[in-house]
C-alpha positions in Angstrom: 30.5 -14.7 2.7 28.1 -17.5 1.2 28.8 -20.5 -0.2 28.6 -21.3 -4.2 26.0 -23.7 -6.1 25.1 -26.5 -5.4 25.5 -26.2 -1.8 24.1 -22.7 -1.9 20.3 -22.9 -2.9 18.4 -19.8 -2.8 15.4 -21.5 -4.2 15.2 -23.3 -0.4 13.5 -20.4 1.4 11.1 -20.4 -1.4 9.8 -23.6 -1.2 6.5 -23.2 0.5 4.1 -20.3 1.3 5.0 -20.7 4.8 8.8 -20.3 4.4 7.9 -16.9 2.3 6.5 -15.4 4.6 8.5 -16.1 7.3 11.5 -14.7 5.6 9.7 -11.9 3.9 11.6 -8.7 4.0 8.9 -6.5 2.9 5.4 -6.5 4.9 2.2 -4.1 4.3 -0.3 -3.4 7.6 -3.8 -1.6 7.3 -2.0 1.1 9.4 0.0 1.8 6.3 -2.8 2.6 4.4 -4.7 6.1 4.0 -7.7 5.9 1.9 -8.7 9.2 -0.3 -12.5 10.2 -0.6 -14.2 12.5 -2.6 -17.2 14.3 -1.3 -19.6 16.2 -3.7 -22.1 19.2 -2.8 -25.5 19.2 -4.1 -26.2 15.3 -5.0 -28.3 12.8 -3.3 -27.4 9.4 -4.5 -22.9 8.3 -4.6 -21.8 9.3 -8.6 -19.6 6.3 -9.7 -16.4 8.3 -11.7 -16.3 6.5 -14.7 -12.8 6.2 -15.0 -12.0 5.0 -11.4 -14.4 1.8 -11.2 -15.2 1.3 -7.7 -14.6 5.2 -6.7 -17.4 7.4 -6.0 -18.0 10.8 -5.7 -19.9 11.0 -2.0 -23.0 12.5 -0.2 -22.4 13.1 3.2 -24.2 10.2 4.1 -22.0 7.9 1.9 -19.1 9.9 3.0 -19.8 9.1 6.4 -20.3 5.2 5.6 -17.0 4.7 3.5 -15.1 6.2 6.3 -16.3 4.1 9.0 -16.0 0.8 6.4 -12.3 2.4 6.4 -11.9 2.5 10.4 -13.4 -0.9 10.8 -10.5 -2.4 8.1 -8.0 -0.8 10.1 -6.9 1.8 7.5 -4.7 4.4 9.4 -6.3 7.8 7.4 -8.6 8.9 5.2 -7.9 12.6 3.3 -11.0 14.0 1.8 -11.1 15.9 -1.0 -14.1 18.6 -1.9 -16.5 19.3 -4.7 -18.3 22.4 -4.4 -21.5 23.1 -6.2 -20.3 26.8 -7.1 -17.1 27.6 -7.9 -15.2 31.1 -8.8 -11.6 32.5 -9.9 -10.3 32.5 -6.1 -11.9 29.3 -5.0 -14.3 30.5 -2.3 -15.7 27.6 -1.1 -12.2 26.3 0.0 -12.1 28.4 3.3 -15.9 28.9 3.9 -16.5 27.1 7.2 -20.2 25.9 5.7 -18.2 24.5 2.4 -18.5 21.1 1.3 -15.3 20.4 2.6 -15.7 21.5 6.0 -18.9 20.3 6.8 -17.5 16.8 5.6 -14.3 17.2 8.0 -16.8 18.0 11.0 -19.1 15.0 10.0 -16.2 12.2 9.2 -14.3 13.4 12.1 -17.5 13.2 14.7 -17.8 9.4 13.3 -14.5 8.3 13.0 -11.7 10.8 14.2 -10.8 8.6 17.4 -10.0 6.1 15.1 -8.6 7.2 12.5 -6.7 10.5 11.3 -9.4 12.9 9.4 -7.1 15.0 7.0 -8.2 16.7 3.6 -6.8 17.9 0.7 -5.2 21.8 1.5 -5.3 23.1 -2.3 -7.5 25.5 -4.4 -8.2 23.4 -7.8 -11.0 21.4 -6.5 -12.8 24.8 -6.1 -11.6 27.2 -8.7 -13.5 27.6 -12.0 -10.2 27.8 -14.1 -9.2 24.3 -12.4 -5.6 25.6 -11.3 -3.9 25.5 -7.8 -3.8 28.8 -7.1 -4.8 32.5 -7.5 -4.2 34.0 -11.0 -2.5 36.8 -12.3 -4.4 38.9 -15.1 -2.0 37.1 -17.1 -2.8 33.4 -16.4 -0.6 32.5 -14.7 -0.2 31.3 -11.2 0.5 34.1 -8.5 2.6 32.4 -6.2 2.7 34.7 -3.0 -1.0 35.4 -3.3 -1.9 31.6 -3.6 0.0 31.3 -0.1 -2.4 33.3 1.3 -5.1 31.2 0.7 -3.3 28.4 1.3 -3.0 29.7 5.1 -6.9 30.4 5.1 -7.8 27.3 3.8 -5.9 25.1 5.9 -7.2 27.3 9.2 -10.8 26.7 8.2 -9.7 22.9 7.8 -8.3 22.8 11.1 -11.5 24.3 13.0 -13.2 22.0 11.1 -11.8 18.9 12.9 -9.2 18.2 10.7 -6.5 16.1 12.6 -3.7 17.1 9.4 -3.0 19.7 7.0 -1.6 18.2 3.5 -0.6 21.0 1.4 -1.0 19.6 -2.3 -0.2 22.9 -4.3 3.3 22.8 -4.6 3.7 26.6 -4.3 7.1 27.8 -2.6 6.6 28.6 1.0 3.7 26.9 1.2 4.1 24.9 4.3 5.9 27.7 6.2 3.0 29.5 5.3 0.9 27.2 7.0 2.8 26.3 9.9 2.7 30.2 10.7 -1.1 30.5 10.3 -1.4 27.2 12.3 0.6 28.6 15.1 -0.9 31.9 15.2 -3.9 30.5 15.7 -3.9 27.9 18.8 -3.1 25.0 16.4 0.5 24.5 16.9 0.4 20.9 17.6 -1.3 20.3 14.3 1.2 18.1 12.0 1.6 19.0 8.3 2.2 16.2 5.6 3.4 18.2 3.1 3.1 16.8 -0.9 6.5 17.7 -1.5 7.9 15.8 -4.2 4.5 15.9 -6.8 5.2 16.0 -10.4 3.2 17.1 -13.6 2.2 13.6 -14.1 -0.1 12.1 -16.6 -1.2 9.8 -14.2 -3.7 12.5 -12.5 -6.0 12.3 -15.6 -8.8 9.8 -13.9 -8.2 12.2 -10.8 -9.6 15.3 -12.0 -12.7 13.6 -13.8 -13.7 12.7 -9.8 -12.6 15.9 -8.6 -14.0 18.2 -11.6 -10.6 20.0 -11.3 -9.4 19.6 -14.9 -7.4 23.0 -15.9 -9.7 25.2 -18.6 -6.0 26.1 -20.0 -2.5 25.2 -19.9 -1.1 22.9 -17.3 0.5 22.9 -13.9 4.3 22.3 -15.2 5.4 25.8 -13.9 4.9 24.4 -10.2 4.5 20.6 -10.4 7.7 19.0 -10.7 9.4 18.5 -14.0 9.1 14.1 -14.5 12.5 14.5 -16.3 14.2 17.1 -13.6 17.2 16.1 -11.8 16.7 14.6 -8.4 18.1 16.9 -6.8 15.1 19.3 -7.0 13.1 16.8 -5.4 16.3 16.6 -2.8 16.1 20.5 -2.2 12.2 20.4 -2.1 12.4 18.2 1.1 15.1 20.0 2.6 13.0 23.1 2.3 9.9 21.6 3.8 11.4 20.3 6.9 13.2 23.7 7.6 9.9 25.3 7.2 7.9 22.8 9.5 6.9 19.5 7.5 6.3 16.5 9.9 6.3 14.3 7.2 7.0 14.3 3.3 5.0 13.1 0.1 6.1 11.7 -2.9 3.3 11.8 -6.0 2.7 9.8 -8.1 4.1 6.5 -6.4 5.1 4.0 -9.7 7.0 6.0 -11.9 8.9 7.7 -9.1 10.1 4.8 -6.9 13.6 6.1 -7.2 12.8 9.5 -5.2 10.6 7.4 -2.9 14.2 5.2 -1.7 16.0 8.8 -1.5 13.6 10.4 0.7 13.2 7.3 2.9 17.3 7.4 2.8 17.8 11.3 3.8 14.9 12.4 6.3 14.0 11.2 9.5 10.7 11.8 9.4 7.8 9.7 8.1 7.7 9.0 4.1 4.2 9.3 2.6 3.8 7.4 -1.1 0.4 8.5 -3.3 -0.6 5.5 -5.5 -2.7 8.2 -8.0 -5.7 7.9 -9.7 -3.8 7.0 -13.4 -2.2 3.8 -11.6 -5.5 2.3 -10.0 -7.4 2.8 -13.2 -4.3 1.0 -15.6 -4.4 -2.0 -13.1 -8.7 -1.8 -12.9 -8.6 -1.4 -16.9 -6.3 -4.3 -17.4 -7.7 -6.6 -14.9 -11.3 -6.0 -16.5 -10.0 -6.9 -19.9 -8.5 -10.1 -18.2 -5.1 -9.2 -18.8 -3.5 -9.6 -15.6 -4.6 -10.8 -12.3 -6.0 -8.1 -10.4 -5.7 -9.1 -6.8 -2.2 -10.1 -7.4 -1.6 -7.3 -9.4 -2.8 -4.5 -6.4 -0.4 -6.1 -3.9 2.2 -5.9 -6.1 2.3 -2.5 -6.5 1.8 -1.9 -2.9 4.6 -4.0 -2.3 6.5 -2.1 -4.2 5.7 1.3 -2.6 6.5 -0.3 0.8 9.8 -1.9 -0.5 11.1 1.6 -1.7 10.8 3.0 1.4 7.3 4.1 2.1 6.2 4.3 5.3 2.4 5.5 4.5 0.2 4.6 1.7 -2.3 6.7 -0.1 -4.1 4.1 -2.2 -8.2 3.9 -3.1 -7.6 0.4 -2.2 -7.1 1.1 0.8 -10.1 -0.6 2.6 -10.1 -3.3 0.3 -6.7 -4.5 0.9 -6.9 -3.6 4.6 -9.7 -6.4 5.1 -7.2 -9.0 3.0 -4.4 -8.2 5.2 
């Protein structure tokens, strides 16, 4: 029970920065943050991503530098996305031991593997010439079960290259189970899986496809990524399946438009919940700030606080290093 106005005055607890800090119900910490990084084969200078100001396709050297900066700032993890020089229909570079992603994993693990969790995206879209997340049938559909075999092989290649966590993002049915079985059979039973569990077919992924050079050459990904207008029960079914197959942590992607899903996951599961503040979320804030329409720094922090308040334990964000330094 509480009193009414004028005895009760909620503004008393908002009167100063010190009081607001004392009673804050949501707190960000550098260890909450994971930094996505792109590394491209065959370039000798970092290449800026036009649709994501401040984000680069890295060389091996600049990638190591960016990973060091993240570690020094207190970021808890980095997740790598590889862009090969040559792509083909089956994404052969994805599990090539000498492919750009495996080389980068070895580089970064050797540099900062004791300070941050080094992981990689486990998917095919960055590696296929058609830009889809899996192996295609003759009719151009993604073949779910054939793709599982590729994911298992990619996960093993990443594990052998030093990845400390496997992060399958393709939204294939059974992907966590297939990867778990492959890892366990190859001596990686202790390697955790962060499952992209509720990944929506979102318009907010556009700038990422510039950065990773993985835009589909035809069609879209609505046959396997979740429908933004679909029932919430679909996301809950996915999370139950991923946990039953051996996921150690689960993810919602994107974050901003799916705070309700993050909250539901946090209320229902007893493993860490991650949320990916995706490229479109980043680009919108940067673009609005560049036009003088919003306060950039305040908007970044407000967006991250909202994701944390919704229930995310971990946040993948392109601002991870910058925000960690500020915190």
